[in-house]
N, C-alpha and C positions, 0 to 999 in steps of 0.2 A: 512629520508624516502622519497620516491616519493608519491605525493598526487596531486589531480586534484583540482585546485584553480580557483575559480570564482571571478570576479572583478566587471563587469557590462556586460550588454546584447550586447555592441557594440563590445565586443572583444571576440575572442575565448577563451573557457576554457585553462587553461595552467597547463601542468605536469610539478611540479617543485620539488625541494628538500626543504623538509619543517621538520622543527624540532619538535618532540613530546616530551612533558615532561613526566616524571614519573607518575604514578597514585596517587593520594593523598588519604586521607581518604575516605573509602566508594567507591572508583573506582577501575577499572581493565582495563589492557592493554591487547588487542585482535590483533593477527595477522590475517588479513583478508585473508579469502579463496576466497571468491567471493562476488561481490556486484551487485545487479540488477539495470538497467537502468530503471526508473519509470517517468511516466508523471509528477510527482511532481518536478523531477529534471529538467524537460523541462519547466516547469513553471519558475522555478528560472532563468534557461538559457535564457528564453525569455525575463525576466523581469516583467512577470504577477504578481507577488507577491513581497511585501515590505521585504527584509531579511536583515540582518545584514551582512555587507561586508567588507573586502574579506573574502571568506570563503572556507572551504574545503567541496567539494559536496559528494552527496551520502547519503542514509539513510536506504537502504534494503540491510543486510549484513549478513554473517556468518563468524566464524572463530574459532580460539583457544585461550584460555587464555594463556597467557605469562608471567604477573605478576599481583600482587594483592596489592592494597594500604591497610592501616591500618583499622582494623575493619572490613574487608570483611569476612564474614562466609560461605556463600552459594556457593561461587565458590573457586576452586584452579588451579593452573598452570597445563595445559593439559586438562582442560575441553573444550568440544566442544560446542559452543553456537550461537543461533542467536540473533542477536541485534535487540531490540524493539526501535522505536523512541519517545515512550512515556515512559519514566524512572519513572514511577509513584512513588510519595513520600510516600505513604502509611499513610499519616498522615492528609491531607486535608479533606475538608468536602465530596469531590466526592469519594476520596479513601476510607475513612469511611464507606461510604454509598455503596461500592461495585462496583464503577464504574471507575477503574483504567485508563481507557482510556481518562477520562475527568478530569485528575488530574489537579488541579488548579495552582500548581507552575509550571508544563510544560507548560500549556497554557498560563500563564500570565507572566512567567520568562525565563525558558530555551529556548523554541521554537522561540519566536519572538526576543530575544536577542541573541541568538546564543553563550550561555555560558553553563557551567555546574552549579551544585549546589551551590557553593561558589560564583557564579557570576564572574568567570573568566575563561579563557580557557587554554587549554594544547598545543594549534598549535600556532607556530609562524616562522617567517623567519627573523632572527636576531632581531631586535628591534621591527619588525612589527607583531603585535597580528594578527591570523586569527581566525575566528570564526566557531565554530561547526555548521553542518546543522542538525537541528532536533535531536540534542544530539548524533550525530552517526559520520557524515563524514566518510563513508565508501569507498570512492573512494580513498583509500590510501591502503599503506602496511599494516597499523596499525592504530588503533583508541584506545583513552581513553574514556570509558563511565561510568556512574555510575554503581553500582553493580546491580540495579534493570533494568538496560537496556540490560544486557547480560543473556539471558534465557538457562540454561544448558539443553542439550539433549543428546539422546543415541549416543554411539560412533560409532555404526554400521549403522549410516545415512550418505549418501553421502554429505559430507560437503558442496560443490560447490552449489548444486541444493537446499540446505536448505535455502539459502539466499532469496529465492522467498516467504518462509513462512513468513520472516520478515516484508512484506507489503502486496505484491499482494494477496497472498493467506489468510492471517490473514484478510484482509479487505474485501475480496469478500465473504469467507465462513463465516465470522463473521457477515456481513451485514444480510445473510439469518437466520444465526441459532441464533445470539444474538440480532441485532438490531431489526428485525422484526419479528422473533421467528415464520417463516413460518412453518405452520402444515402441517402434512401429508395429501396428496390429494389436496393441493391449487394449484391453476393455477398461472405461473409465467411468466413474461416477462423480458427479460434482454436486456437493449440497450447498443450495444457496447462489442465486442469480442476481447479486449485486455486481458493483464494478468489479470486484476481486473475481468474483465466481465466475462471471462471464469472460474474464480475462484467461482464468482456467480452462474454460470451454475452448477459447481460442489457441492456448497453448498445446491442447490435446489435440486440436485439428492440425496445426504446424507439427506436431510429431507423428501425424498420420496414424492415430489411434484408430483401432477398428470400430469401436462403439463407444460413443460419449451419452451418457445418462445424464440430463439436466434435471435437478430436483428444486422445487422452490413453492412457496405457498401460493404464489400468484400465478395463474395459468398464462399470463400475458408474458412474464418474463420466461416462462418456459419456452414461449413462442419466439420471443427474441432469441433465446439460446439458440434455438434451431436456425435462425439465418447466421449464426456465429460459428455453427460447425457441431452443434449437438445433433445426435441421430435419432435420440428419444428423450422424451419429457414425462416426468413425472410430477402430478400435483400433491405437494405434502398435506397432510391432513385426512386424506382420503384412504386411510388404513394404514397398515405396518409398512413404513417405507422400505425398510430393509429386505422385508420378506417380498415385496414388489419388484426389487432389483435382482433377488435371487431367482425369482420366477421369469423375468425378463431374459436373464442371462444363462439360466441353465445352471446355476451353482455359484453366483457370486462374481464380482468384478476383480481384476488385477490391481486397480488402484482405486482408492475412495479419497475424495479430497473434501475436507469440511473446510468451507468458505464462510461459515459463520462464526464458528466458536463459541457454541454454547455447549453445556455438558451433554444435552439431548443429542445433539448432531454429532459431536465427537462419537458418542456411543453408537449412533447409527451408522457412521462409517465404518467403524470396526465390525459390526455385525453384518454388513453388506459384503464383506470381503468373501473371495473364493480361496482356493488352496494357493498358498504362497502370496496372497494378497497384501499390499501395503496401503495403510490409512495414514494420510498425510493432514495433518492438522495446519491450517492457513490461517483461519480467523481466530482472533484473539479474544479469549474470555475476560470477565471481571477477574480483578486480583484475588486469589484465593480459591477458585473453582476446582472443584475435583470431578474426575469422571471414572468410571469404573469399566473393566471388561473382564472376559474369563481368560485366564492364563493358560488354562489347560487347552483350550481351543487354540488360542495363540500358538503355544508350543507344538501340538500336535499337526496342526496345519500350516506351520513355517509362515506364519503371518508376521507383520511388522507394523509399528506404529512409529511415525516419525515426525517431527515438528519442521516447519518451514518459516524462517525467519527473512521477509523480504524478498522470499523466493531465490534466497541463496545467491542472489544477484552480482555480477561483477559490473558495477555501473559503467565504469569506462569502456568496457566492451560491449554491454548489453544494451543501453541506451541507445548509442547510436544505430545498433543492428535493428532494434524495434521501431526507431523513426524510420529507417529505409523500409522495412517491412510494410510500415503504414503507406508510405510514399508510392510503394509497388501494388498497393491494394489488397497485400496478403493479410494485414493486420487492420482489423476495423476499429476506429476509436471513437470517430463522431456519433454512432449509435449509442455510445454510453453516455452522452452528456444529455442530462435531463433539461438544464437552462444555465444561464447567465444571470448573475445578481451582482449588485455592487456590495462593497464591503459592509455597509450600513444593514444589509438583509441577512449577515450571519447567523443570527439568532433564528430567524425564520428557515434558514437552509438546515440548519442543524435539528429543527423541529420536524421539517419535511423528510429528511432522513431517518428520523427515528420512527416516523409513521409509515415508512415504506413507500412514501410518494415520490421518491428520487432515487436514481441510480448514483449519478455524480453530477452535483451543482457546480458550477464554476463560478468563483467570487473573482470578478474583473475589477481591480482598483480604478481604471479609466472610465467606469460607468458613472 
């Protein structure tokens, strides 16, 4: 099959012929309909994070089950699925406590080592083994993933756009609904109006937040946020953003979401909080980044700083619900798609994302 292979940040990604082994026990093989190009992929391309290489890129995707391994009971050939990059084991302490996005086996073994549950990979080029990226590797014509990493969805949902649910939408909406549990009427600020940030905006709308302030360097993205649920927009770069939020709200917001993950934006999120406010770090920075805050203010004003990994999502519950919300017209996804490209354009799509010219490009293997 064709797949996008990353080796090191000093050379472009390569679209190569790759061998994909059959699924083993507890695994399924999925024909990829589309894969979203995400900032996490960009971090890998830039070398910001330490990953097992060489690897097949991509972690946001959707497709159709074409084969199942021994013991698979929840899926069958022909099922439409969204891929989850935390294929939770269901047995570790965090899974048993009801936190599948914190699965210890995924965090400690699968994700950092680029392998599946048995400690090996299904990807290779001759004798050279290739690693899985986040247990998915969706920048390819097909993928073999653990059974728990393929979430069945309704067959009437448009399969290509459903790829966005697997990362951007689950992360953004989940950060509001699960991580922060934003109550009705709360005030919310969202820093960054990319695919994840705009999903945070929609999550705030779905939660019936009272005021939703979208912040971005691009006024056009602020305007798009308005169509998705923002009540106000601030163009970053036109003065102190945190001060502008305080002036707009008369004292700061209840929740500030950093959907970018830079040191500066995390610090801005903390500074724009009101009494009892919560800063939620959703965007992921390069490894080793350090942000600062005033601990006295944090204590005196009873504020909190919390992290949100994958929107604290429960994929088997949340993905089907998000699909139903889309089909009911309550969750807008088509507006997040900047364009569709073949796998051969992966390097260009990553450059477009880095330059801020794209929200979510879908790589479609059939093109």
